[in-house]
C-alpha positions as CSV (number, residue, x, y, z in Angstrom):
1,M,33.5,-82.1,-8.4
2,V,35.3,-83.6,-5.3
3,A,37.3,-80.3,-4.9
4,C,34.1,-78.2,-5.0
5,V,32.4,-80.5,-2.5
6,V,35.4,-80.4,-0.2
7,I,35.8,-76.7,-0.4
8,A,32.1,-75.9,0.0
9,T,31.8,-78.3,3.0
10,A,34.9,-76.8,4.6
11,V,33.4,-73.3,4.1
12,A,30.2,-74.4,5.7
13,A,32.1,-76.0,8.6
14,A,34.1,-72.8,9.1
15,Y,30.9,-70.8,9.1
16,V,29.3,-73.1,11.7
17,K,32.4,-72.7,13.9
18,L,33.0,-69.0,13.5
19,A,29.5,-67.6,13.1
20,P,28.1,-65.9,16.2
21,R,25.4,-68.0,18.0
22,R,21.9,-66.5,18.1
23,Y,19.1,-67.7,20.4
24,S,15.4,-67.2,19.9
25,A,12.7,-67.2,22.6
26,Q,8.9,-66.9,22.2
27,A,6.2,-65.6,24.5
28,Q,2.5,-65.7,23.7
29,M,-0.1,-63.0,24.3
30,L,-3.9,-63.6,24.4
31,I,-6.0,-61.0,22.7
32,S,-9.6,-60.5,24.1
33,P,-11.1,-57.4,22.5
34,I,-14.1,-55.7,24.2
35,S,-17.4,-56.1,22.4
36,S,-18.7,-53.0,20.7
37,T,-21.9,-53.2,22.7
38,D,-20.1,-52.7,26.0
39,T,-20.9,-49.0,26.7
40,T,-18.9,-48.9,29.9
41,L,-15.5,-49.5,28.3
42,F,-16.4,-48.0,24.9
43,S,-14.5,-44.8,25.5
44,L,-11.5,-46.3,27.2
45,P,-8.1,-47.1,25.5
46,V,-8.6,-50.9,25.3
47,L,-8.9,-53.2,22.3
48,H,-12.3,-53.1,20.8
49,S,-13.6,-55.9,18.6
50,S,-14.5,-55.3,14.9
51,S,-16.2,-57.2,12.2
52,D,-12.9,-58.8,11.3
53,P,-11.2,-60.8,14.1
54,T,-8.0,-61.0,12.1
55,R,-7.7,-57.2,12.1
56,D,-8.1,-57.1,15.9
57,V,-5.1,-59.5,16.3
58,L,-3.0,-57.5,13.8
59,T,-3.8,-54.3,15.7
60,A,-2.7,-55.9,19.0
61,A,0.5,-57.1,17.3
62,S,1.3,-53.6,16.2
63,L,0.9,-52.3,19.7
64,I,3.5,-54.7,21.1
65,T,6.5,-53.6,19.0
66,T,6.4,-49.8,19.7
67,P,9.3,-47.5,20.6
68,Q,7.6,-46.8,23.9
69,V,7.6,-50.5,24.9
70,A,11.1,-51.0,23.6
71,D,12.4,-48.0,25.6
72,A,10.8,-49.5,28.7
73,V,12.5,-52.9,28.1
74,V,15.9,-51.3,27.5
75,R,15.7,-49.5,30.8
76,D,14.3,-52.4,32.7
77,L,16.9,-54.9,31.5
78,Q,19.7,-52.3,31.3
79,L,20.5,-53.2,27.7
80,R,23.4,-51.5,25.9
81,E,21.5,-51.3,22.6
82,S,19.1,-48.6,21.5
83,P,15.3,-49.1,21.4
84,G,15.5,-49.0,17.6
85,A,18.1,-51.7,17.5
86,L,16.1,-53.8,20.0
87,L,13.0,-53.5,17.9
88,A,15.0,-55.0,14.9
89,S,15.5,-58.2,16.9
90,V,11.9,-58.6,18.1
91,Q,8.8,-59.6,16.1
92,A,5.1,-59.8,17.1
93,T,3.3,-62.3,14.8
94,P,-0.3,-63.5,14.9
95,L,-0.5,-67.3,15.2
96,N,-2.6,-68.7,12.4
97,Q,-6.4,-67.9,12.9
98,S,-6.2,-67.8,16.7
99,N,-6.4,-64.9,19.1
100,L,-2.7,-65.5,20.1
101,V,0.2,-63.3,19.2
102,S,3.8,-64.6,19.4
103,I,6.5,-62.3,20.6
104,S,9.9,-63.6,19.2
105,A,13.1,-62.2,20.5
106,D,16.6,-63.2,19.5
107,A,19.8,-62.4,21.3
108,S,23.4,-63.6,21.7
109,S,22.6,-65.7,24.7
110,A,19.6,-67.9,25.6
111,S,18.9,-66.2,28.9
112,Q,18.9,-62.7,27.3
113,A,16.5,-63.9,24.5
114,Q,14.1,-65.3,27.2
115,A,14.3,-62.1,29.3
116,I,13.6,-59.8,26.3
117,A,10.6,-61.8,25.1
118,N,9.1,-62.0,28.6
119,D,9.8,-58.3,29.3
120,F,8.2,-57.2,26.1
121,A,5.1,-59.1,27.1
122,N,5.1,-57.6,30.6
123,E,5.9,-54.1,29.4
124,V,3.2,-54.0,26.8
125,I,0.7,-55.0,29.5
126,S,2.1,-52.4,31.9
127,T,2.0,-49.7,29.2
128,R,-1.5,-50.5,28.2
129,S,-2.7,-50.8,31.8
130,A,-1.1,-47.4,32.7
131,A,-2.9,-45.8,29.8
132,L,-6.2,-47.4,30.9
133,H,-5.7,-46.3,34.5
134,A,-5.1,-42.7,33.4
135,A,-8.2,-42.7,31.4
136,V,-10.3,-44.2,34.2
137,A,-8.9,-41.6,36.6
138,V,-10.2,-38.8,34.4
139,M,-13.7,-40.3,34.2
140,L,-14.2,-41.3,37.9
141,P,-14.8,-37.9,39.5
142,G,-17.6,-37.0,37.1
143,I,-19.3,-40.4,37.5
144,R,-19.0,-40.2,41.2
145,T,-20.7,-36.8,41.3
146,Q,-23.5,-38.2,39.1
147,V,-23.9,-41.2,41.3
148,A,-24.1,-39.1,44.5
149,A,-26.8,-37.0,43.0
150,L,-29.0,-40.0,42.4
151,P,-31.5,-41.3,44.9
152,P,-30.1,-44.2,46.9
153,A,-32.5,-46.7,45.3
154,E,-31.1,-45.9,41.8
155,R,-27.4,-46.1,42.7
156,S,-27.0,-49.8,42.4
157,G,-28.1,-52.7,40.2
158,P,-27.3,-54.0,36.7
159,G,-27.0,-51.3,34.1
160,T,-27.2,-48.5,36.6
161,L,-24.7,-45.7,36.9
162,G,-23.5,-47.1,40.1
163,D,-22.7,-50.4,38.4
164,E,-20.6,-48.5,35.8
165,L,-18.8,-46.8,38.6
166,S,-18.0,-50.1,40.3
167,Q,-16.6,-51.5,37.0
168,L,-14.4,-48.4,36.5
169,E,-13.1,-48.6,40.1
170,Q,-12.2,-52.2,39.5
171,L,-10.4,-51.4,36.3
172,Q,-8.4,-48.7,38.1
173,T,-6.7,-51.4,40.2
174,S,-6.4,-54.2,37.6
175,K,-4.5,-54.7,34.3
176,D,-5.8,-54.2,30.8
177,P,-8.2,-57.1,30.3
178,T,-7.9,-57.2,26.5
179,I,-4.3,-58.2,26.3
180,T,-2.8,-60.8,28.7
181,L,0.1,-63.1,29.0
182,A,-0.9,-66.6,27.7
183,A,2.5,-68.3,27.9
184,P,5.8,-66.9,29.1
185,A,9.0,-67.6,27.0
186,S,11.0,-70.6,28.1
187,L,14.8,-70.9,28.0
188,P,16.0,-71.9,24.5
189,T,17.9,-75.2,24.5
190,G,20.2,-74.2,21.6
191,P,20.9,-71.6,19.1
192,Y,18.7,-71.2,16.0
193,T,21.7,-70.0,14.0
194,P,24.0,-71.3,12.8
195,Q,22.3,-74.7,12.2
196,T,25.1,-77.2,12.1
197,K,23.4,-80.0,10.2
198,L,21.6,-77.7,7.8
199,S,24.7,-75.7,7.1
200,L,26.8,-78.8,6.4
201,A,24.1,-80.3,4.2
202,A,23.8,-77.1,2.3
203,G,27.6,-76.9,1.9
204,L,27.7,-80.6,0.7
205,F,24.8,-80.2,-1.8
206,G,25.9,-76.7,-2.9
207,G,29.4,-78.0,-3.5
208,L,28.0,-81.0,-5.4
209,I,25.9,-78.7,-7.6
210,L,28.8,-76.3,-8.2
211,G,31.1,-79.3,-8.9
212,I,28.7,-80.7,-11.5
213,G,28.3,-77.4,-13.1
214,A,32.1,-76.8,-13.1
215,A,32.7,-80.3,-14.5
216,F,30.3,-79.7,-17.4
217,G,31.7,-76.3,-18.0
218,F,35.3,-77.6,-17.9
219,H,34.3,-80.4,-20.2
220,A,32.7,-78.0,-22.6
221,L,35.7,-75.7,-22.6
222,D,38.4,-78.3,-22.5
223,P,37.0,-81.8,-23.2
224,R,39.3,-84.6,-22.3
225,L,39.2,-88.4,-22.8
226,R,37.3,-89.8,-19.9
227,R,35.9,-93.1,-21.1
228,E,36.9,-95.8,-23.6
229,E,33.5,-95.3,-25.4
230,Q,34.7,-91.8,-26.5
231,L,37.5,-93.4,-28.4
232,R,35.1,-95.7,-30.2
233,E,32.9,-92.8,-31.1
234,L,35.9,-90.7,-32.4
235,F,37.8,-93.4,-34.2
236,D,36.7,-96.5,-36.1
237,L,39.8,-98.3,-34.8
238,P,40.5,-101.2,-32.5
239,I,42.0,-100.8,-29.1
240,L,45.0,-103.0,-29.3
241,A,46.1,-102.7,-25.7
242,R,44.8,-101.3,-22.4
243,I,47.6,-100.3,-20.1
244,P,46.6,-99.7,-16.4
245,R,47.2,-96.5,-14.5
246,E,50.5,-96.8,-12.6
247,R,50.6,-95.7,-9.0
248,M,54.3,-94.8,-9.1
249,R,54.1,-93.1,-12.5
250,R,57.3,-91.2,-13.3
251,R,56.6,-87.6,-14.5
252,D,60.1,-86.5,-15.1
253,R,60.9,-89.2,-17.7
254,P,59.3,-92.2,-19.4
255,M,58.9,-95.4,-17.4
256,L,61.1,-98.4,-18.1
257,P,59.6,-101.9,-18.4
258,R,61.2,-103.0,-15.1
259,E,59.3,-100.2,-13.3
260,M,55.9,-101.4,-14.4
261,S,53.2,-103.5,-12.8
262,F,52.0,-107.0,-13.7
263,A,49.0,-105.6,-15.7
264,A,51.2,-103.2,-17.6
265,H,53.5,-105.9,-18.7
266,E,50.5,-108.0,-19.7
267,G,49.1,-105.1,-21.7
268,Y,52.3,-104.7,-23.8
269,R,52.4,-108.5,-24.3
270,T,48.9,-108.2,-25.6
271,L,50.0,-105.4,-27.9
272,R,52.9,-107.5,-29.1
273,T,50.6,-110.5,-29.8
274,M,48.1,-108.3,-31.8
275,L,50.8,-106.8,-33.9
276,T,52.9,-109.9,-34.6
277,S,49.7,-111.9,-35.6
278,R,48.9,-109.2,-38.2
279,A,52.5,-109.2,-39.4
280,A,52.3,-112.9,-40.4
281,G,56.1,-113.3,-40.2
282,E,56.9,-110.3,-42.4
283,P,59.2,-107.4,-41.2
284,R,57.1,-104.5,-40.0
285,A,57.7,-100.9,-39.0
286,Y,55.5,-99.4,-36.3
287,L,55.3,-95.7,-35.6
288,V,54.1,-94.8,-32.0
289,T,52.7,-91.3,-31.7
290,G,50.2,-89.3,-29.6
291,S,48.2,-86.1,-29.7
292,S,50.0,-84.2,-27.0
293,P,53.2,-84.5,-24.9
294,A,53.3,-86.6,-21.6
295,E,50.7,-89.1,-22.8
296,G,53.0,-92.2,-22.6
297,K,54.1,-92.6,-26.2
298,T,57.8,-93.0,-25.4
299,T,57.0,-95.4,-22.6
300,S,54.9,-97.4,-25.0
301,A,57.5,-97.4,-27.7
302,V,60.3,-98.6,-25.4
303,S,58.0,-101.2,-23.8
304,L,56.7,-102.5,-27.1
305,A,60.3,-102.8,-28.4
306,A,61.3,-104.7,-25.2
307,S,58.3,-107.0,-25.5
308,L,58.9,-107.8,-29.2
309,A,62.5,-108.6,-28.3
310,Q,61.5,-110.9,-25.5
311,G,59.3,-112.7,-28.0
312,G,62.5,-113.7,-29.9
313,A,62.5,-111.0,-32.6
314,R,65.2,-108.7,-33.7
315,V,64.1,-105.2,-32.9
316,V,65.4,-101.7,-33.7
317,L,64.0,-98.8,-31.6
318,I,64.4,-95.4,-33.4
319,E,63.8,-92.1,-31.6
320,A,62.4,-89.6,-34.1
321,D,61.7,-86.7,-31.7
322,L,64.6,-84.5,-32.6
323,R,63.3,-81.5,-30.5
324,R,62.7,-83.1,-27.1
325,P,64.5,-86.4,-27.0
326,T,64.3,-88.5,-23.8
327,I,65.4,-92.1,-24.7
328,A,69.1,-91.6,-24.2
329,S,68.7,-90.0,-20.8
330,T,66.1,-92.5,-19.7
331,L,68.2,-95.5,-20.7
332,G,71.4,-93.9,-19.5
333,L,73.1,-94.2,-22.9
334,E,76.5,-92.8,-23.8
335,L,76.2,-92.0,-27.5
336,D,78.8,-91.2,-30.2
337,Y,76.2,-90.9,-32.9
338,G,72.5,-90.3,-32.8
339,T,69.4,-90.1,-35.1
340,E,70.5,-86.7,-36.4
341,H,73.8,-88.1,-37.7
342,V,72.0,-90.9,-39.6
343,V,69.4,-88.6,-41.0
344,T,72.0,-86.1,-42.3
345,G,74.0,-89.0,-43.8
346,E,77.1,-88.6,-41.7
347,V,77.1,-92.2,-40.6
348,E,75.4,-95.4,-41.5
349,L,72.5,-96.7,-39.3
350,A,74.4,-99.8,-38.2
351,E,77.3,-97.7,-36.9
352,A,75.0,-95.4,-34.8
353,L,73.0,-98.2,-33.2
354,T,73.5,-99.0,-29.5
355,V,72.5,-102.3,-28.0
356,V,70.5,-102.1,-24.8
357,K,69.5,-105.3,-22.9
358,F,66.2,-105.5,-21.1
359,E,66.4,-108.4,-18.7
360,G,69.1,-110.0,-20.9
361,V,67.2,-109.5,-24.2
362,P,69.0,-107.1,-26.6
363,V,67.3,-104.2,-28.4
364,R,69.2,-102.1,-30.8
365,V,68.5,-98.4,-30.2
366,L,69.0,-95.3,-32.3
367,A,68.5,-92.3,-30.0
368,V,69.0,-88.6,-30.5
369,H,72.4,-87.4,-29.5
370,K,71.7,-83.7,-29.2
371,A,68.4,-82.0,-29.7
372,G,68.1,-79.3,-32.4
373,M,65.2,-77.6,-34.1
374,Q,67.2,-77.1,-37.3
375,L,67.9,-80.8,-37.5
376,A,64.1,-81.6,-37.6
377,D,64.0,-79.9,-41.0
378,R,66.5,-82.5,-42.4
379,L,64.0,-85.4,-41.8
380,S,62.8,-85.4,-45.3
381,F,60.8,-88.1,-47.1
382,A,63.9,-89.4,-48.8
383,A,65.8,-89.5,-45.5
384,A,62.9,-91.2,-43.7
385,Q,62.7,-93.7,-46.5
386,R,66.4,-94.5,-46.3
387,L,66.2,-94.8,-42.5
388,I,63.4,-97.2,-42.4
389,R,64.8,-99.3,-45.3
390,E,68.1,-99.7,-43.5
391,A,66.4,-100.5,-40.2
392,M,64.2,-103.2,-41.9
393,E,67.3,-104.9,-43.2
394,L,68.7,-105.2,-39.7
395,A,65.6,-106.2,-37.8
396,D,62.3,-108.1,-37.8
397,F,60.5,-105.2,-36.3
398,V,61.2,-101.4,-36.2
399,V,59.6,-99.3,-33.5
400,I,59.7,-95.6,-34.1
401,D,59.1,-93.1,-31.2
402,S,57.5,-90.1,-32.9
403,P,56.8,-86.7,-31.4
404,P,53.1,-85.6,-31.1
405,L,52.2,-84.9,-34.7
406,T,49.6,-82.3,-33.8
407,A,52.4,-80.3,-32.1
408,V,55.1,-80.8,-34.7
409,I,55.0,-82.6,-38.0
410,D,58.7,-83.5,-38.2
411,A,58.0,-87.3,-38.2
412,L,55.1,-87.1,-40.7
413,P,57.3,-88.7,-43.5
414,L,58.0,-91.6,-41.1
415,A,54.3,-92.0,-40.4
416,Q,53.6,-92.1,-44.2
417,L,56.3,-94.9,-44.6
418,A,55.6,-97.0,-41.5
419,D,53.5,-100.1,-41.9
420,E,51.3,-99.2,-39.0
421,V,50.7,-96.1,-36.9
422,L,49.8,-96.6,-33.3
423,I,48.1,-93.8,-31.4
424,V,48.6,-93.6,-27.7
425,A,45.9,-91.9,-25.6
426,R,45.7,-91.4,-21.9
427,L,42.5,-91.3,-19.9
428,G,42.0,-88.0,-18.1
429,S,44.8,-86.3,-20.1
430,S,44.3,-86.6,-23.8
431,K,42.1,-83.9,-25.3
432,L,39.4,-85.1,-27.7
433,S,40.0,-82.2,-30.0
434,K,43.7,-83.0,-30.3
435,L,42.9,-86.7,-30.9
436,S,40.4,-85.7,-33.6
437,E,43.0,-83.3,-35.1
438,L,45.6,-86.1,-35.2
439,H,43.2,-88.5,-36.9
440,E,42.3,-86.0,-39.6
441,L,46.0,-85.1,-40.1
442,L,46.9,-88.7,-40.7
443,M,44.0,-89.2,-43.1
444,E,44.8,-86.1,-45.1
445,Q,48.4,-87.3,-45.6
446,G,47.3,-90.8,-46.6
447,S,48.6,-92.4,-43.4
448,Y,45.9,-94.2,-41.5
449,A,46.2,-95.2,-37.9
450,S,45.8,-99.0,-37.4
451,G,45.1,-99.1,-33.7
452,L,45.0,-97.4,-30.3
453,V,46.9,-98.0,-27.1
454,L,44.8,-96.8,-24.2
455,I,46.7,-95.8,-21.0
456,G,45.1,-95.1,-17.6
457,E,42.7,-98.0,-17.2
458,S,41.9,-98.7,-13.5
459,P,44.3,-101.4,-12.1
460,M,41.3,-103.1,-10.4
461,R,40.1,-104.3,-13.8
462,R,43.3,-106.2,-14.5
463,V,44.0,-108.6,-11.7
464,P,47.1,-110.8,-12.4
465,Y,45.5,-114.2,-11.6
466,Y,47.8,-116.3,-13.8
467,Y,51.2,-115.3,-12.4
468,S,53.2,-117.8,-10.4
469,D,54.5,-116.9,-7.0
470,E,58.1,-116.6,-8.3
471,E,57.0,-114.2,-11.1
472,S,55.0,-112.1,-8.6
473,Q,57.9,-111.9,-6.2
474,G,60.3,-111.0,-9.0
475,L,58.1,-108.3,-10.4
476,R,57.5,-106.8,-7.0
477,A,61.3,-106.8,-6.4
478,R,61.9,-105.0,-9.7
479,R,59.4,-102.3,-8.7
480,G,61.0,-101.9,-5.4
481,G,64.4,-101.4,-6.9
482,E,66.1,-104.7,-6.0
483,A,66.0,-105.9,-9.6
484,R,67.4,-102.6,-10.8
485,R,70.6,-103.3,-8.8
486,R,70.7,-107.0,-9.7
487,E,69.9,-106.7,-13.5
488,P,70.1,-103.2,-14.8
489,V,69.5,-102.0,-18.4
490,R,72.8,-102.7,-20.1
491,Q,74.4,-100.8,-22.9
492,V,76.5,-103.0,-25.2
493,R,78.7,-101.6,-28.0
494,E,78.6,-103.5,-31.2
């Protein structure tokens, strides 16, 4: 939505800046048609009144925008456009129910628009007056002959032929009385197009409408997890931890506990408390999985293992993603043996474990030494059962980092044997269809998820009020890299 609004507004701004300016000016003409009872002007080319006043004004409007008038305006103003092109930019419109006709002219400059509107008014008066004078000139000789033949006493007076002659002689030197200039066009103060405010508002609202439509369309085609309530509707599972969105999220590898914020540490402490309270002092194996890659499952598995160890428990972290392993490279481990060697029975689990210290607290890690698709087929139910049994003999808690089960089902035997399966979901990233598919897969295989870890909550909802100044400074230093140099993750050989 934001992208559509920004793009549409930018397009509107570009249009306002680049579009040619057009100015409009209006002159008004007064229409005074001659009564049908006036016998003197009945045969002259002037406007005669009819039973419908509206028709009289429409007739006058049609006489304004004629090629003859346009040709006279082009010659008078020395315009470069043709009379036909000029007529396209001029309109004569009756004003409501009055006897006024508005002449609107638009041009690329304010002065030119004013000149065209006024010149159209003047030229239509001149054209109509010229036609009137020509008609009067034809009639005058005959009427003068008739008046001269009359006795002197009958040549003058109202209604006489002499009175008619006097009116015609007056018309020959005056303008058409039926169409006059009521108000000349004034100089426009600004262009009528483009309209800056209207264009920007149209771009803003148009972009908003397009953005809403695109958002709904995108949601319909590719629905993603946007709100916590969607998880509650999809799963009948508790949300065991809410991990905030990290501003400095690493996209090339999982994040380490030392790189996380206050709220993230507190979120994984909450997860540890929820899980250990349900364990009731018994050894437990937790499998951490997700519906798609890059949702934070490996970060959650490592952080959960570190948090459990910091609580005083013995922890074994097992990497079960044999296709795309990341734990060894993230922790900087130098391995002799990996998960694949234990699964194939080449070495015992205790021999393949590597001790890694997180802030001085040890966690024994079984990471993949070398990825291989063919090795994933060796992770059978019997091999998974042996792996978990041996790990449980060495630790209080076993944390298993599983690949996304909707993508590959290599770790499905481990999910069936683990005491609890934790599903990691990321707001704005996890697809609802994939989460639903994962849930159905686990249920079909008799392995039920026990809880959810929600990643991507707004940091503003988790304000660390209860940290001391020393803890705050220490965590800020770790995020800035100082703690990394002072107290790095250490690999210890057993």
